[in-house]
Structure formats: structure tokens, C-alpha cells
C-alpha positions as CSV (number, residue, x, y, z in Angstrom):
1,M,0.0,0.2,0.0
2,T,1.4,3.8,-1.0
3,E,2.7,5.2,2.1
4,I,0.8,8.9,2.8
5,R,3.2,11.4,4.6
6,L,1.4,14.6,5.9
7,H,2.7,17.4,7.6
8,N,0.9,17.4,11.1
9,T,0.3,21.4,12.2
10,R,-0.4,19.9,15.9
11,T,3.1,18.2,16.0
12,R,5.0,21.0,13.3
13,A,5.9,17.5,11.4
14,K,5.7,15.3,8.9
15,E,4.1,12.0,9.5
16,V,3.3,8.6,8.4
17,F,-0.4,8.4,7.7
18,E,-1.8,5.9,10.3
19,P,-5.6,5.9,10.0
20,I,-7.5,4.8,13.0
21,D,-9.3,2.4,10.6
22,P,-8.1,1.8,7.5
23,G,-11.5,0.7,6.8
24,N,-13.3,3.9,7.6
25,V,-10.7,6.7,7.1
26,R,-12.2,10.1,8.4
27,M,-12.0,13.8,7.7
28,Y,-13.7,17.0,8.5
29,V,-12.9,20.3,6.6
30,C,-14.7,23.4,7.5
31,G,-16.7,24.6,5.0
32,P,-18.2,28.0,4.0
33,T,-20.7,30.5,5.8
34,V,-23.4,30.9,3.4
35,Y,-24.2,34.4,2.9
36,D,-22.3,35.2,-0.5
37,R,-20.4,34.0,-3.5
38,A,-17.1,32.3,-2.7
39,H,-14.2,34.4,-3.4
40,L,-10.8,33.1,-5.1
41,G,-9.4,32.4,-2.0
42,N,-12.1,30.1,-0.6
43,A,-11.6,28.0,-3.2
44,R,-7.9,27.0,-2.1
45,P,-9.0,24.6,1.0
46,V,-11.9,23.2,-1.3
47,I,-9.0,22.0,-4.1
48,V,-6.6,21.1,-1.6
49,F,-8.5,19.0,0.2
50,D,-10.6,17.5,-2.9
51,V,-6.9,16.2,-3.7
52,L,-6.2,14.5,-0.4
53,Y,-10.1,13.3,-0.6
54,R,-9.1,11.6,-4.0
55,L,-5.7,10.5,-2.7
56,L,-7.4,8.6,0.4
57,R,-10.1,7.1,-2.0
58,E,-7.1,5.7,-4.3
59,V,-5.2,4.3,-1.4
60,Y,-8.0,2.7,0.7
61,G,-10.7,2.5,-1.7
62,P,-13.5,4.9,-2.2
63,D,-16.2,2.8,0.2
64,H,-13.8,3.4,2.8
65,V,-13.3,7.0,3.4
66,S,-15.6,9.4,4.6
67,Y,-15.3,13.4,4.0
68,V,-17.3,15.8,5.7
69,R,-17.8,19.7,5.2
70,N,-20.0,21.8,6.8
71,F,-22.1,24.4,5.8
72,T,-22.7,27.2,8.3
73,D,-25.9,28.6,7.9
74,V,-26.7,30.4,11.2
75,D,-24.3,33.4,11.3
76,D,-24.2,37.3,12.3
77,K,-23.1,37.8,8.7
78,I,-26.2,36.2,7.3
79,N,-28.2,37.9,9.6
80,A,-26.8,41.1,8.3
81,R,-27.2,40.4,4.7
82,A,-30.8,39.6,5.2
83,A,-31.4,42.7,7.1
84,E,-29.8,44.7,4.1
85,S,-31.4,43.0,1.3
86,G,-34.7,42.7,2.4
87,R,-34.6,39.0,1.8
88,S,-35.4,36.3,4.4
89,I,-32.4,34.2,5.6
90,G,-33.6,31.0,4.5
91,E,-33.4,32.4,0.7
92,I,-30.3,33.8,1.1
93,T,-28.8,30.7,2.5
94,E,-30.4,28.0,-0.1
95,E,-29.4,30.3,-2.8
96,T,-25.6,30.8,-1.6
97,T,-25.4,26.9,-1.1
98,R,-26.3,26.3,-4.5
99,W,-24.0,28.6,-5.9
100,Y,-21.2,27.4,-3.7
101,L,-22.0,23.9,-4.9
102,E,-22.3,24.8,-8.5
103,D,-19.0,26.9,-8.7
104,M,-16.8,24.1,-6.5
105,G,-18.4,21.5,-9.3
106,A,-16.8,23.7,-11.8
107,L,-13.4,23.6,-10.5
108,G,-13.7,19.6,-10.6
109,T,-14.1,19.1,-7.0
110,L,-16.0,15.8,-5.7
111,E,-18.7,16.5,-3.3
112,P,-18.2,15.1,0.1
113,D,-19.8,12.4,1.5
114,H,-21.8,14.3,3.9
115,M,-22.6,18.2,3.8
116,P,-24.2,18.8,7.1
117,R,-26.0,22.4,7.7
118,A,-25.4,23.9,10.8
119,T,-29.3,24.2,11.7
120,A,-30.0,21.1,11.3
121,Y,-27.8,19.9,14.2
122,I,-28.9,22.3,16.8
123,P,-30.3,20.0,19.4
124,Q,-26.7,18.0,19.5
125,M,-24.9,21.5,20.0
126,I,-27.6,22.0,23.0
127,A,-26.6,18.9,24.5
128,M,-22.9,19.0,24.0
129,I,-23.1,22.7,25.9
130,E,-25.1,21.2,28.7
131,D,-22.3,18.3,29.1
132,L,-19.7,21.1,29.1
133,I,-21.4,22.9,31.8
134,A,-21.9,19.9,33.7
135,K,-18.2,19.1,33.5
136,G,-17.0,22.6,34.6
137,H,-15.8,23.6,31.0
138,A,-18.4,26.0,30.5
139,Y,-20.9,28.6,32.4
140,E,-23.9,30.7,32.0
141,A,-24.0,34.7,31.9
142,E,-26.6,36.8,31.4
143,G,-28.3,34.6,28.6
144,H,-24.8,33.6,27.0
145,V,-22.9,30.3,27.8
146,L,-19.5,30.5,27.5
147,F,-16.5,28.2,27.4
148,A,-14.1,28.5,30.4
149,V,-10.7,28.8,28.2
150,E,-8.4,28.5,31.5
151,S,-10.3,25.0,32.2
152,Y,-8.4,23.5,29.3
153,R,-4.7,23.2,29.9
154,D,-3.4,22.6,26.2
155,Y,-5.5,25.7,25.1
156,G,-2.7,27.3,22.2
157,R,-1.3,23.9,21.6
158,L,-2.5,23.8,17.9
159,S,-1.3,27.3,17.0
160,G,1.4,27.4,19.5
161,R,0.7,30.6,21.4
162,T,0.5,31.1,25.3
163,V,-3.4,32.6,26.6
164,E,-1.5,35.8,27.4
165,D,0.0,36.1,23.7
166,M,-3.3,35.3,22.5
167,I,-5.2,38.3,24.4
168,A,-2.3,40.4,23.6
169,G,-2.7,40.2,19.9
170,A,-5.9,39.1,19.3
171,R,-9.1,41.3,19.1
172,V,-11.0,39.9,21.8
173,E,-14.7,40.5,22.6
174,V,-15.1,42.8,25.8
175,A,-17.5,41.4,27.6
176,P,-18.3,42.6,31.5
177,Y,-19.8,38.6,32.0
178,K,-16.8,37.1,31.1
179,R,-14.5,35.3,33.5
180,N,-11.6,35.6,31.3
181,P,-11.4,37.8,28.3
182,M,-10.2,34.6,26.3
183,D,-13.6,32.9,27.1
184,F,-15.4,32.3,23.7
185,V,-19.3,32.1,23.3
186,L,-21.2,28.7,22.8
187,W,-24.8,30.1,22.7
188,K,-26.3,33.6,22.6
189,P,-29.6,35.2,23.3
190,S,-32.0,36.4,19.8
191,S,-33.5,39.0,19.6
192,P,-37.0,38.0,17.9
193,D,-35.8,39.4,14.8
194,L,-33.0,37.0,14.6
195,P,-32.9,33.3,14.2
196,G,-33.3,31.4,17.5
197,W,-34.2,27.9,19.1
198,D,-35.5,27.2,22.6
199,S,-32.8,26.3,25.3
200,P,-32.2,25.9,28.7
201,W,-30.8,29.5,28.5
202,G,-33.6,31.1,26.8
203,R,-34.3,31.6,23.1
204,G,-31.0,31.7,21.5
205,R,-28.4,30.6,18.7
206,P,-25.1,28.9,18.7
207,G,-21.7,30.4,18.6
208,W,-19.6,29.8,15.7
209,H,-17.2,27.1,16.8
210,I,-19.5,24.4,18.6
211,E,-21.4,23.6,15.4
212,C,-17.9,21.9,13.7
213,S,-17.6,19.8,17.2
214,A,-21.2,18.7,17.4
215,M,-21.4,18.0,13.3
216,S,-18.0,16.1,13.6
217,F,-19.0,14.0,16.9
218,E,-22.1,13.3,15.4
219,L,-21.0,12.1,12.0
220,L,-17.3,11.0,12.5
221,G,-17.1,9.7,16.5
222,E,-15.2,11.3,19.1
223,S,-11.9,10.3,17.1
224,F,-11.2,10.7,13.6
225,D,-8.3,10.8,11.7
226,I,-7.9,14.4,9.5
227,H,-9.3,17.9,10.0
228,G,-8.4,20.9,7.5
229,G,-8.9,24.3,6.7
230,G,-7.4,27.6,5.9
231,N,-4.2,28.5,8.3
232,D,-6.7,31.5,8.9
233,L,-8.9,29.3,10.9
234,M,-6.1,27.7,13.5
235,F,-6.7,30.1,15.9
236,P,-9.2,31.0,17.0
237,H,-11.7,28.8,15.5
238,H,-9.7,25.4,15.3
239,E,-8.3,25.8,18.8
240,N,-11.8,26.5,20.2
241,E,-13.2,23.6,18.6
242,I,-10.3,21.3,20.2
243,A,-11.0,22.7,23.7
244,Q,-14.6,22.0,23.4
245,S,-14.5,18.7,21.9
246,C,-11.6,17.3,24.2
247,C,-13.3,18.5,26.9
248,A,-16.4,17.3,26.3
249,H,-15.3,13.6,25.1
250,P,-11.9,13.4,27.4
251,E,-11.8,9.7,26.2
252,G,-11.1,10.5,22.5
253,Q,-8.5,12.5,20.5
254,F,-11.1,14.5,18.3
255,A,-8.7,15.2,15.0
256,R,-5.4,13.4,14.9
257,V,-3.9,15.1,12.1
258,W,-4.4,18.8,11.3
259,L,-3.8,20.4,7.9
260,H,-3.7,23.9,7.0
261,N,-3.3,25.6,3.8
262,E,-1.7,29.1,3.2
263,M,-3.4,32.0,1.9
264,L,-4.0,33.3,-1.8
265,Q,-2.4,36.5,-3.3
266,V,-3.3,38.1,-6.7
267,E,-0.4,39.4,-9.0
268,G,2.1,39.2,-5.6
269,R,-0.6,41.4,-3.4
270,K,-3.4,40.2,-0.7
271,M,-6.8,40.0,-2.3
272,S,-8.5,43.1,-1.3
273,K,-11.6,45.2,-2.6
274,S,-9.8,48.4,-1.6
275,L,-6.9,47.3,-4.2
276,G,-9.4,46.2,-7.1
277,N,-7.9,42.8,-7.2
278,F,-11.1,41.1,-5.5
279,F,-13.0,38.5,-7.3
280,T,-15.4,35.5,-6.8
281,V,-14.7,32.2,-8.9
282,R,-17.7,33.2,-10.8
283,D,-16.1,36.2,-11.8
284,L,-13.6,34.1,-13.3
285,L,-15.6,31.4,-14.4
286,D,-18.1,34.3,-16.3
287,Q,-14.7,35.7,-18.0
288,G,-14.1,32.4,-19.6
289,V,-11.5,31.1,-17.5
290,R,-11.8,27.2,-17.5
291,G,-12.2,25.9,-14.1
292,E,-9.8,23.4,-14.8
293,V,-7.2,26.0,-15.3
294,I,-8.2,27.6,-11.9
295,R,-7.5,24.1,-10.3
296,F,-3.9,23.6,-12.2
297,V,-3.0,27.2,-11.2
298,F,-4.0,26.2,-7.2
299,L,-2.3,22.9,-7.8
300,S,1.0,24.2,-9.0
301,T,1.9,25.5,-5.7
302,H,2.2,23.6,-2.3
303,Y,-0.5,24.2,-0.2
304,R,1.3,24.8,2.9
305,K,3.4,27.8,0.8
306,P,1.1,31.5,-0.3
307,M,-0.4,31.0,-3.6
308,D,-0.3,33.8,-6.3
309,W,-2.8,33.8,-9.0
310,T,-1.6,35.7,-12.3
311,A,-3.1,36.0,-15.5
312,E,-0.1,34.5,-16.9
313,K,-0.2,31.1,-14.8
314,A,-3.7,31.0,-15.9
315,K,-2.6,31.5,-19.5
316,E,0.4,28.8,-19.0
317,A,-2.1,26.2,-17.2
318,E,-4.5,26.3,-20.2
319,A,-1.8,25.5,-22.8
320,T,-0.3,22.6,-20.8
321,L,-4.0,21.2,-20.2
322,R,-4.9,21.8,-24.3
323,K,-1.9,19.5,-25.3
324,W,-2.6,16.9,-22.4
325,Y,-6.2,16.8,-23.1
326,A,-5.3,16.2,-26.6
327,A,-2.9,13.5,-26.0
328,V,-5.2,11.4,-23.9
329,D,-8.5,12.1,-26.0
330,G,-10.3,8.9,-26.3
331,V,-7.5,7.1,-24.1
332,A,-9.1,4.8,-21.3
333,P,-7.2,5.6,-18.0
334,G,-4.2,3.5,-16.6
335,T,-2.8,2.6,-13.4
336,V,-2.0,5.9,-11.8
337,P,2.2,5.9,-12.4
338,A,4.1,5.8,-8.9
339,A,5.7,8.9,-10.4
340,V,2.9,10.6,-10.0
341,L,1.2,9.2,-7.1
342,E,4.4,9.3,-4.6
343,P,4.3,12.9,-4.6
344,V,1.2,13.4,-4.2
345,A,1.3,10.9,-1.1
346,D,4.2,13.1,0.2
347,D,2.4,15.8,2.0
348,L,0.3,16.7,-1.1
349,N,3.2,17.5,-3.4
350,V,1.0,18.1,-6.8
351,H,4.0,20.5,-7.8
352,G,6.2,17.3,-8.2
353,A,3.4,15.2,-9.5
354,L,2.7,18.0,-12.4
355,T,6.5,17.5,-13.3
356,A,6.2,14.0,-13.8
357,M,3.1,14.3,-15.7
358,H,4.9,16.6,-18.5
359,E,7.4,13.6,-18.3
360,L,4.8,11.2,-19.1
361,Y,3.5,13.5,-22.2
362,R,7.1,13.6,-23.5
363,A,7.3,9.7,-23.0
364,K,4.1,9.3,-24.8
365,D,2.7,7.2,-21.8
366,V,-0.8,8.4,-22.3
367,E,-2.7,5.8,-20.4
368,G,-0.3,7.1,-17.2
369,L,-1.0,10.4,-18.1
370,A,-4.9,10.2,-18.3
371,A,-4.7,8.1,-15.1
372,A,-2.7,11.0,-13.2
373,L,-5.0,13.6,-14.9
374,T,-7.9,11.4,-13.3
375,L,-6.5,11.1,-9.8
376,L,-5.4,14.8,-9.8
377,G,-9.5,16.0,-11.2
378,F,-8.6,17.0,-14.6
379,L,-10.6,14.6,-16.1
380,D,-14.1,12.9,-15.0
381,G,-14.6,9.4,-16.7
382,G,-11.6,10.1,-19.0
383,V,-13.4,13.5,-20.2
384,P,-12.2,17.1,-19.6
385,L,-14.7,18.9,-17.7
386,W,-14.9,21.6,-20.3
387,A,-16.0,18.8,-22.9
388,K,-18.6,17.9,-20.5
389,E,-20.1,21.6,-20.7
390,S,-20.4,21.9,-24.3
391,P,-20.3,18.2,-26.0
392,V,-19.2,18.2,-29.3
393,D,-21.2,16.7,-32.2
394,A,-19.4,13.7,-33.8
395,G,-19.8,15.6,-37.2
396,V,-19.2,18.9,-36.3
397,K,-15.9,17.3,-34.7
398,E,-14.7,15.9,-38.0
399,L,-15.6,18.8,-39.9
400,V,-13.1,20.8,-37.6
401,D,-10.4,18.3,-37.6
402,T,-10.5,18.4,-41.4
403,L,-10.5,22.1,-41.6
404,V,-8.0,22.3,-39.2
405,A,-5.7,19.9,-41.0
406,E,-6.4,21.8,-44.3
407,R,-5.3,25.0,-42.7
408,T,-1.9,23.5,-41.7
409,A,-1.1,21.7,-44.9
410,A,-1.9,25.1,-46.7
411,R,0.4,27.0,-44.4
412,K,3.0,24.3,-45.2
413,A,2.2,24.7,-48.8
414,K,2.5,28.4,-48.4
415,D,-0.9,28.7,-49.7
416,F,-1.6,31.8,-47.3
417,A,-4.5,32.8,-49.0
418,R,-6.4,29.6,-48.3
419,A,-4.9,29.3,-44.8
420,D,-5.8,33.1,-44.1
421,A,-9.1,32.4,-45.1
422,L,-9.9,29.4,-43.0
423,R,-8.4,31.3,-40.0
424,D,-10.9,34.0,-40.8
425,G,-13.4,31.6,-41.0
426,F,-12.8,30.0,-37.8
427,A,-13.3,33.3,-36.3
428,R,-16.3,33.6,-37.6
429,A,-17.8,30.6,-37.2
430,G,-16.6,30.9,-33.2
431,V,-13.8,28.1,-33.7
432,I,-10.6,29.0,-31.3
433,V,-8.0,27.4,-33.0
434,K,-4.6,27.7,-31.0
435,D,-1.2,26.6,-32.7
436,T,1.4,24.4,-30.3
437,P,4.7,22.9,-30.8
438,E,2.8,19.5,-31.0
439,G,0.0,21.0,-33.3
440,A,-3.0,23.1,-33.8
441,V,-5.6,22.5,-31.0
442,W,-9.2,23.8,-31.1
443,E,-12.2,24.5,-29.3
444,L,-15.8,26.0,-29.6
445,A,-16.7,29.1,-28.3
446,T,-20.2,30.0,-26.8
447,D,-21.1,31.6,-30.1
448,F,-20.4,28.7,-32.3
449,D,-22.4,28.9,-35.7
450,P,-22.3,25.6,-37.3
451,A,-23.6,27.0,-40.3
452,A,-20.6,29.5,-40.9
453,L,-18.4,26.4,-40.2
454,E,-20.0,24.5,-43.2
455,G,-19.6,27.6,-45.8
456,L,-15.7,26.7,-45.1
457,R,-15.9,23.4,-46.8
């Protein structure tokens, strides 16, 4: 069996991955708060952990891996969006959840095995909070329930900070009812205009952190293998998850391995609306950037390093994918070559795998290349996603292939009049032709006109 090695944030070391139960490998990844479109940075953890999910399925078998990614559908950001838009909270969360799944699907990501919504697990959250109070790890104060950070001696171990450092360096909510400035909210009261549920502490709603602890326990148990997310979640969200989960279930380990991806930049700068370089995944897709291209650019940088999105990288990624897709067209994937699988298994070194795939292409190992493209999410059932988006009629494909070959022959024969006529005709018909060192490749634009193509015969 392929040995998987992962960098565990908790131990700050790369370790051989040994699942608790090889027959049931379990992973939890923090999902989105559904109040708006996912911006480009939101897509990085989705793609990173999709690759890990695919790797685990490859090594342990698809039926032996459980992947959970939640939706936060109760949150003050959602409440604020509803208030400013005049739309209902339910309408907003339903719409943005659908957007998220569509946009992430366009990036070639598989849907997790479980996608729980926070609002469906309120009873489990209330039960966990009651248990924490009973064990002396939480207390009620002025309609709130707070976790007592000092009751958990390992608080800060994940991020490597002391409580004093965290108080000094973090924006801590100042509240007179807190025993310690670092104590965090498990439950808070709701006014009549806000979502709320009945509880032993009055009508209210959960704090942010408790939802992941309650849902992961319900779906994966008191101990599971991997917990992932962006490094911006390490503190306070993941620290708080660990504290409340380990105190509620001291007989368990919660998550054994923690993985965190680094953040994203755009053209060398932090993505920001004020800098004018902020955009959503949908913005790029609507501009004609293929989902696989976004995926390729993301995977070209190791997940634990900052990633820089540039237009030049996207251009290079598309050129590479086009020639690889042309090479594997109609080819059934073989076994994933060790030269690809081993770097992916070495802490998701996908850059190393992509380097190996260039060698597979040069060696004309098309079965191996197709298998590698499938493993990394660039092929679905042996077919590129963009081909699935706009299937090409067999007759159209034959005609375009013939005309492209005729254009190549005309250029070689220096019949530039015919070559230019075909070039201009392709443009009118909506056929995009690109010349590569390996030959011409083509695709149909969204405004493809088959009648105009027929006129080129």
C-alpha cells in the first residue's frame, strides 16, 4: 500500500499517516458561511482537500473514506445580509449554498460524503453545551453560555501560542460577563427579529465554534483522522474546536492530524476590494477562465506555501492542459504511475506530480497521463470537464478536424490565401484554434455558428 505522509500542524512535523481504522478513514474540513459568492481564496482549501480526498480514495478505496464539509447557515453575517437586502435568511442561505456547490463543482471537485448544515444540528449543540457546563468547562452568564478557556490546560497548543500572547495579539470581545477575556461564546440570546431556538438558557442561537464540534462528533465520532482548513482558521476557530471537543469527550482524541493551507494573493498582492483585485470564482468562470485552469494554477503551488494567482499562470496552465487533453483524447486511464502517486502522497506535493506528468507526455505514456489527470481531478470518466460542459457533435468534430488539418497543410504549402481564409472563417464560426509545438488544438466558443463552419468546406 502507498505510504502517505502529511505535515501535522499539531506536531509541526511530517508524519506517516496511519488511520484509526483503514476501513473507515475519516476527514472533516471547515466549510463556508453561506451569505455570498465564494471568492477565489475560498476555493483553495476546497481544491487542496479534494486532492487529499481523491488520494485517500485511491489508497484505501472509495467505500472506505468519509469526508465531511459543513455549511454554516446561522451566523451574524447572514443576519446582516438579510437585513440589508430585505430577503429572508432561508432564501439567502439556500441560494448561496447552491452557488457554492455549482462553483466548486466547476473546479472539478467531488462533493463530500456529508455536507451538514449547522441549523440541522442545533439539538446536538445544545446537548454538548449542557455536558460542558456539567463538567465545569462552561458557564452561563446573562443569557450567554461561555467556554472557560482556563479549564483546558492545552489551549493554544495547535497554534503554539500562550493564552497571554493570544489576548495581546487578538481582537477579543470585551464583555463584563466573561470570567476571562479569552472565554468564547457557545450560546447567545436572540432578539425576536433574529433566528433562535429554545434552550435551557432561553431562546438563542449557537456560537460559531460549537457547530463543527457537534457535527464532527455526530458524523465521525469522538476520534477521527484528519481535520483541515485554511490557516486563518487555526486561531481561534480550530483552537476552540479542540478545547470544547476534548473537554466534552476526554476519552477521545478529536482530530489526530491537522492540515492547514496557506492564503492566496493576486498578482503578488493580498486580495482586497480596496486594491481592485478582489474577485469571486464565478467572476473568473464568467470571464471564460476554465475551472480546470483555476485548479491547475492552485495545485502548481504547494498547499503550505502562499499562492499567487496571475493571468500569466492561467495562460500557461491552459496551454498545458490543452496539449495533455489532446494527447489522452479517447484513451482509457491506466494505473496511476508511481512517479505521480508518490509525490502526491508526500504531503500533497502536486507540483512534483505535475512535473512527472510533463515527462509522461514527452514519453507518450498516454494511459499513465490519463490516470494522473483523473487522480488530480482534471478528467471525469476520461473526459475533460469543459468537454462535458459543451459536448461536440461527432460530425462537427470531424469537420473541424478536417478544416484544421487543411489549414496546417495550406500553411506548409505556403498557400497563405487559403490558410488566412480558414483562419478568418474559424473566427466567424466561433472556432478557437491555437497552434502549439505539438500541433493545432481547437475548441468551440459559446457563440459557435455551425452554418458559418459549413461555409468553409
